[in-house]
C-alpha positions as CSV (number, residue, x, y, z in Angstrom):
1,M,-42.4,52.2,-54.7
2,S,-41.7,48.6,-53.7
3,D,-44.5,46.0,-53.9
4,I,-44.4,45.6,-50.1
5,Y,-45.8,49.0,-49.5
6,N,-49.5,48.7,-50.3
7,E,-51.9,51.6,-49.7
8,R,-53.1,50.4,-46.3
9,I,-49.5,50.1,-45.0
10,L,-48.7,53.5,-46.3
11,A,-51.8,55.0,-44.7
12,L,-51.1,53.3,-41.3
13,S,-47.5,54.4,-41.4
14,K,-48.6,58.0,-41.6
15,D,-51.4,57.8,-39.0
16,Q,-50.4,59.8,-35.9
17,T,-53.7,59.2,-34.0
18,L,-52.2,57.2,-31.2
19,T,-48.6,58.4,-31.2
20,G,-47.3,60.1,-28.1
21,A,-47.0,59.2,-24.4
22,F,-49.1,58.8,-21.3
23,E,-47.9,60.5,-18.1
24,E,-48.4,57.4,-16.0
25,P,-48.9,54.3,-18.1
26,D,-49.5,50.9,-16.5
27,H,-47.1,49.2,-18.8
28,E,-44.3,50.4,-21.1
29,A,-41.2,49.1,-22.9
30,T,-38.8,50.1,-25.6
31,L,-37.3,47.6,-28.0
32,T,-34.8,48.1,-30.9
33,N,-34.3,45.8,-33.8
34,P,-30.5,45.4,-33.9
35,L,-30.5,44.4,-37.6
36,C,-32.1,47.6,-38.9
37,G,-32.3,50.1,-36.1
38,D,-36.1,50.3,-35.8
39,R,-37.1,51.4,-32.3
40,V,-40.5,51.1,-30.8
41,H,-41.7,52.5,-27.4
42,I,-45.1,51.1,-26.4
43,Q,-47.2,52.3,-23.5
44,F,-50.6,51.1,-22.4
45,C,-53.1,51.5,-19.6
46,C,-55.2,48.7,-18.3
47,A,-58.3,48.1,-16.3
48,E,-59.1,44.6,-14.9
49,D,-56.2,43.1,-16.8
50,Q,-57.4,44.4,-20.2
51,I,-55.7,47.1,-22.3
52,T,-57.8,50.2,-22.4
53,A,-55.6,52.6,-24.3
54,V,-52.3,52.5,-26.2
55,R,-49.7,55.1,-27.2
56,Y,-46.5,54.5,-29.1
57,R,-43.5,56.2,-30.6
58,T,-41.7,54.5,-33.5
59,R,-38.5,55.5,-35.1
60,G,-38.1,53.2,-38.1
61,C,-39.3,52.1,-41.5
62,L,-42.8,52.3,-42.9
63,L,-43.5,48.7,-42.0
64,C,-42.6,49.2,-38.4
65,K,-44.6,52.4,-38.2
66,A,-47.6,50.7,-39.8
67,A,-47.4,47.7,-37.5
68,S,-47.2,50.0,-34.5
69,A,-50.3,51.9,-35.5
70,L,-52.2,48.6,-36.3
71,F,-51.2,47.2,-32.9
72,A,-52.3,50.4,-31.1
73,F,-55.7,50.3,-32.9
74,S,-56.1,46.5,-32.3
75,A,-55.0,46.2,-28.7
76,P,-57.8,47.8,-26.6
77,G,-59.9,45.1,-25.0
78,M,-57.0,42.5,-25.1
79,D,-55.5,40.8,-22.1
80,R,-52.0,39.4,-21.9
81,N,-53.1,36.0,-23.4
82,D,-54.9,37.7,-26.3
83,L,-51.8,39.8,-27.0
84,L,-49.6,36.7,-26.9
85,R,-51.9,34.8,-29.2
86,L,-52.0,37.8,-31.6
87,Q,-48.2,38.0,-31.7
88,Q,-47.8,34.2,-32.2
89,S,-50.5,34.1,-34.9
90,L,-48.9,37.0,-36.8
91,E,-45.5,35.5,-36.6
92,A,-46.7,32.1,-37.8
93,S,-48.6,33.7,-40.7
94,L,-45.5,35.7,-41.8
95,K,-43.2,32.7,-41.5
96,A,-45.5,30.2,-43.1
97,P,-43.6,27.9,-45.4
98,Q,-44.3,28.3,-49.1
99,G,-47.5,26.4,-49.9
100,Q,-48.9,26.7,-46.4
101,D,-51.4,29.5,-46.2
102,I,-51.7,30.2,-42.5
103,P,-54.3,32.9,-42.2
104,F,-53.3,36.3,-40.8
105,P,-55.1,37.7,-37.7
106,A,-58.0,39.9,-38.6
107,G,-56.8,43.2,-40.0
108,H,-53.2,42.0,-40.4
109,E,-53.6,40.6,-43.9
110,I,-51.9,43.7,-45.2
111,F,-48.6,42.1,-44.2
112,A,-49.2,39.0,-46.4
113,V,-47.0,40.6,-49.1
114,L,-44.0,40.2,-46.7
115,R,-44.0,36.4,-46.5
116,S,-41.2,36.1,-49.0
117,H,-39.3,39.1,-47.5
118,R,-38.1,37.3,-44.3
119,N,-35.6,40.1,-43.6
120,R,-38.6,42.5,-43.0
121,H,-40.5,40.2,-40.6
122,G,-38.7,41.8,-37.6
123,C,-40.0,45.2,-38.6
124,V,-43.6,44.1,-38.4
125,L,-43.2,42.0,-35.2
126,L,-41.2,44.6,-33.2
127,P,-44.3,46.5,-31.8
128,Y,-45.9,43.2,-30.7
129,F,-42.7,42.0,-29.0
130,A,-42.4,45.5,-27.3
131,A,-46.0,45.2,-26.1
132,L,-45.3,41.7,-24.6
133,E,-42.2,43.1,-22.9
134,A,-44.2,46.0,-21.5
135,W,-46.7,43.5,-20.0
136,R,-43.8,41.6,-18.4
137,A,-42.3,44.9,-17.1
138,C,-45.4,45.7,-15.1
139,R,-45.2,48.7,-12.8
């Protein structure tokens, strides 16, 4: 198996705890990565502008599935600004130039192995972009 699939990524990619759908989510969006075909559908419910619960459906690679699960576990308690900061921090950490060690957001260090695999960054970022799109597409 490739060096990019560590045990934590494999475990998250198989975790089905928060997959599925809400009948009436407050926010939802679907995004597709045109380069690889990964597709993520994110839904979440909010109270007082904070995410209270997340559900997702991901059709894609192990990295995209793992990132979707990690997002779903991390998001409760976040508001839109927290979500934006998380996405920006994760993207900056992934895209850090060689020699610059920009720390990953808590829990997201598992994706550090992908820094040199730029063609896989979109797989990891897709759920976070979908969540931001869901927030913009408020019901």
